[in-house]
C-alpha positions, 0 to 999 in steps of 0.5 A: 499499500505504501508503495502504491501511495509513493508511486502516486505521489511521484506521478502527481509531482511529475504532473505538477512539474510538467504543468509548471513548465508548460505555464512558464513557457506560455504553451503546452508541452506538446506544442513545442514540436507542433507546427505553427499554422498559417492559412492561405487562400487564393484563386488557383484555378480560375480567371486570376489563377496566375496571380494566386499561384504566383502568390502561393509560390512566394508564400511557400518560399518564405515558409521554406526559408524560415523553416530552414533557419530554425523555425519560430517560437523556439524552433517550431516549424511553420506550416502553410495550409492552402485552399483554392477559392476559384475567384468565388466569394462563397468559396473564399468564405468557406476556405477562411471559415475552415482555416479558422475553425478546423485548421486552427491557424494563427492568421490567414493570407487572404485572396488578392481579389476585392470581391472575395475580401468584402465577403470574408471581412465580416466573417473575420470580424466574427471568427476573430482570426486576422487576415493579411490581404492585397485586396484594395477595396477600402471597405474590407478594412473599413466597412463604412468607407464613404466614397463621397467623403473618403477622408472621414474617420470611421471604425476599422475591422480589427481583423482585416489588414491591407498591405499595399496602397488602397484603391483610392490611393492607387487611383490618386497616384496615377491621376496625379502623375497624369495631371502634374507630370504629363499635363493632362486635364481631361479624362474618361473611364471604362470600368465594371461596377460588378468588380469592386476593385475596378469600381473603387479605382474608378471612383477614386480616380474621379474623386482626385480629378474632380478635386484637383482641377481636372474634367471627367468627360465621361464614365463608361461601364460594362458588365461582368463577362463582357468582352466587346466594348466598342459601343462605349469606346465609340462614345469615348472617341467622340469625346476625345479625352486626353487620358482614358483610365481603364482599371480592370483585370488583364483580359478586360484591359487588353481587349479594351486597348486593342478595340480602342486602337482599332476604332481610332481612339487617340487618348493616352491610356492610363492603367491600374496595377493589373496592367503589369505582366502578362498584360504586355504579352496579351495587349501587344502593341496596342498598349504602347504609350500607356502609363500605370502604377505598380508595386515593383519594377524588374530593374529595381536593384534591391530586388535582385537577390530575391530574383536569384532565390526565386529562380533557384527554387522554381526555375522561373522569374518571379512576377508581381504577386510572387513578391506579395505572397512572400512579403505578406506571409513574412509579415504574418510570421513576424507578428507571430514572433513579436507576439510570442504566440500563435494565438490569433488574438495575440497575432491580431494585436501584434499586426495592429500595433503599427510596428513596421515590417521590412519586406523585400519590396518595401517597409510595410507599416500598418496604420492602426486607425485604418489597418491599411499600409501607410506611406508606400509609394508606387512605381510609374511604368510605361509601355514602350514598343511592347516593353515595360519601362520604369518612369519613376521608381517611387511616386506619391500623389501630389 
């Protein structure tokens, strides 16, 4: 009987020691070898699949490098859990919910698409697992954003974060360049209200032009799935604006510029950041002379080391969203490290505190009041004889 009591006492003592150590380290004993899970969802198989697969490759490269360097939180490996949402807001909500509730991730790198971000944003506020995204519609981070009064202070979604200039900010940059550097004063737009990314770029462009002495001669819409814009472009040709702003995805942009030149539109094209590769291949010579803003330029010297590491891993050059996947997952991992925990609430607090993160492309600093990146310039690029040339490496709206 004494032997049984002695063994029981030893077992209890060992349990107390184990429990004490677990509380002292801030995590259960079994968590030491458990991976730190980071979620990722994107379109990997539908109309914007190239963007999603590029972002996934960048994200996986970042995770591989972190794990090869010893992991995080005392040596725990990072595990990237990936879901394809096929451009669908419904699938985005399903993927995010699964990541938050079943996979128990610390945070999520969300889709690049604004329509999916708007669907997931209120779900994130309810499930309380933070999302880091490149979706540019201001309503993802500030749901009550007012396009008529964009500077009004409004409540932020605590769990949604944007790591690049928003739609209004990017639109202001290309409008500012057109007006102050190229001397343009009259403009028209061709966009689709069915894509919130396109819609809010258009509204931001119009807001800047109207508030800085320019003239909007016409705003022309098309619907989702439309690929023939000759009717709208004929009216634009008659108005003859100096600049024609076309802020859509690659296929729509390329079709618009080819058709515009075919029917004799003489306006200079102004684009959004979706004019980057593979726009040069799809649009061809029709895009010659167009200006557009972008997050990166291939001839930026500071990016060459990343180019080399990416080529070594995948055997191809990185594209725009290769960088975004790498930097956004890097921002999440940095927040987990600073929080000292993979608890989503702790990670959310670290993402919200305004601490800058030094990414490959630029330093990312999140404004606690908007949850959008602050003071990030964009490069201004130009199509010249089927090539993309850098005009300005870093440009802010004036």
